[in-house]
C-alpha positions as CSV (number, residue, x, y, z in Angstrom):
1,M,173.9,220.2,103.9
2,T,172.4,217.1,105.2
3,A,169.7,215.7,103.3
4,T,166.8,213.9,105.5
5,T,165.2,210.8,104.5
6,S,161.7,209.8,105.7
7,H,161.9,206.1,107.2
8,D,158.5,204.7,106.7
9,P,158.1,201.1,108.5
10,S,155.7,200.2,106.2
11,S,157.4,200.6,102.8
12,T,160.4,198.1,104.7
13,A,158.2,195.7,105.8
14,R,156.7,195.2,101.5
15,A,160.0,195.1,101.0
16,H,160.6,192.5,102.7
17,R,157.3,190.3,102.2
18,P,158.0,187.2,100.5
19,A,156.6,187.1,97.0
20,P,153.1,185.4,96.6
21,H,153.1,181.5,95.4
22,P,152.6,181.2,91.8
23,R,148.8,179.6,91.4
24,R,149.0,176.1,89.9
25,P,147.1,175.7,87.0
26,I,143.8,174.2,87.4
27,P,144.0,170.7,85.1
28,V,142.1,171.2,82.1
29,G,139.8,167.9,82.6
30,V,138.8,169.4,86.0
31,Q,137.9,172.8,84.0
32,V,136.0,171.2,81.3
33,L,134.6,168.8,84.1
34,S,133.5,171.4,86.0
35,T,132.0,172.9,83.6
36,I,130.1,170.5,82.3
37,L,128.5,169.9,86.0
38,F,127.9,173.1,86.5
39,G,125.5,173.5,83.6
40,A,123.9,170.5,84.2
41,F,123.3,172.0,87.8
42,A,122.5,175.8,86.9
43,I,119.7,174.4,83.9
44,T,118.5,172.2,86.7
45,V,118.3,174.8,88.9
46,T,116.7,177.4,86.5
47,A,114.4,175.2,85.2
48,I,113.0,174.6,88.9
49,A,113.0,178.1,89.8
50,F,110.7,178.8,86.6
51,S,108.1,176.3,87.7
52,H,108.3,177.1,91.1
53,F,108.4,181.2,90.9
54,W,109.1,182.9,87.5
55,P,110.4,185.8,88.6
56,A,113.2,183.7,90.4
57,G,114.0,181.8,87.3
58,V,114.0,184.7,85.6
59,A,116.3,186.6,88.0
60,L,118.8,183.1,88.2
61,A,118.9,182.9,84.5
62,V,119.7,186.9,84.0
63,I,122.4,186.5,86.8
64,L,124.2,183.5,85.0
65,G,123.9,184.9,81.6
66,W,125.6,187.8,83.0
67,R,128.3,186.0,84.7
68,G,129.1,184.0,81.6
69,G,128.0,180.5,83.6
70,F,131.5,179.0,85.6
71,V,134.5,180.4,84.5
72,P,137.2,179.7,87.6
73,M,138.0,183.2,88.0
74,G,140.8,185.2,90.0
75,R,143.2,184.4,87.1
76,G,145.1,186.9,84.8
77,E,145.2,184.7,82.2
78,D,142.5,183.9,79.5
79,P,140.8,180.1,81.0
80,A,139.5,179.4,77.1
81,G,142.5,179.6,76.3
82,E,144.0,177.4,78.2
83,I,141.6,174.5,77.8
84,I,142.1,175.1,74.1
85,A,146.1,174.7,74.5
86,G,145.3,171.6,77.2
87,L,142.9,169.9,74.6
88,N,145.1,170.4,71.7
89,L,148.0,168.9,73.4
90,R,145.6,165.7,73.8
91,S,144.7,166.1,69.7
92,P,145.8,163.4,67.2
93,E,148.0,165.7,65.7
94,A,150.5,165.6,69.3
95,E,151.3,162.2,68.1
96,S,153.2,163.0,65.3
97,R,155.3,165.9,67.3
98,S,158.6,165.2,67.8
99,S,159.8,164.1,71.5
100,G,163.4,165.1,70.7
101,N,164.2,161.5,71.4
102,A,164.9,159.5,68.0
103,S,164.8,156.5,69.7
104,F,161.6,156.9,71.3
105,D,159.8,158.4,68.4
106,A,160.8,155.5,66.2
107,Y,159.5,152.9,68.8
108,R,156.2,155.1,69.3
109,S,155.6,155.2,65.8
110,D,156.6,151.6,65.0
111,T,154.4,151.0,68.2
112,I,151.5,153.0,66.8
113,K,151.2,151.4,63.4
114,R,151.5,147.9,64.9
115,L,148.4,148.8,67.4
116,E,146.9,150.5,63.8
117,D,147.1,147.0,62.2
118,E,146.0,145.0,64.7
119,Q,142.9,147.7,64.8
120,E,142.2,146.8,61.3
121,N,142.6,142.9,61.6
122,F,140.7,142.8,64.3
123,S,137.6,145.0,63.0
124,A,137.8,142.4,59.5
125,F,137.6,139.5,61.9
126,V,134.7,141.1,64.0
127,D,132.8,142.0,60.3
128,R,133.6,138.2,59.2
129,L,132.0,137.1,62.1
130,R,129.1,139.2,62.0
131,D,128.5,137.8,58.4
132,A,128.7,134.2,59.1
133,R,126.4,134.5,61.8
134,D,124.0,136.8,59.5
135,Q,124.5,134.1,56.6
136,R,123.4,131.6,59.4
137,E,120.4,133.4,60.9
138,F,119.5,133.8,57.0
139,D,120.1,130.3,56.2
140,G,117.8,129.2,58.7
141,F,115.4,131.2,58.3
142,M,114.8,130.3,54.6
143,D,115.0,126.6,55.4
144,S,111.8,127.4,58.0
145,R,110.0,129.4,55.3
146,A,111.1,126.4,52.7
147,A,109.7,123.4,54.9
148,A,106.5,125.3,55.7
149,A,105.6,125.6,52.5
150,R,106.7,122.0,51.5
151,A,104.3,121.8,55.0
152,A,101.4,123.7,53.5
153,R,101.9,122.1,50.1
154,L,101.3,118.8,51.5
155,D,98.2,119.6,53.7
156,M,96.8,121.3,50.3
157,A,97.6,117.9,48.4
158,G,96.6,115.8,51.5
159,A,93.0,117.7,51.5
């Protein structure tokens, strides 16, 4: 007894088809910027639609609300989770993480400490400059006021 096998040409074509290229993730900055720009555009267009023909404005607001605004579609992952993860990489806490290279970590921490010290010194210097300018302006104001009061007394005494 021999087994017969059916030969389906579409099954062999599917088996030899190359795998689709994985999609490159959209950079977080592009996602945030596009969401902000789309939001500004959607609000403006909805307001204009309300002012010219209110049913169109209502329809547009419903469509945008139902769709959830601008979210990059066609991706299996959670875009909001990706955005949060990308923003966490740029957070101040990310500086304290180790790179795996002890020399670089020491250099980075020394450089960050030096820059923080320079920033504090510069801020103190700017504050002293502002205080000196304010004191000079105040002294000038008081001198002009005293001179005006002296002139007023001399006019009263001379009159």
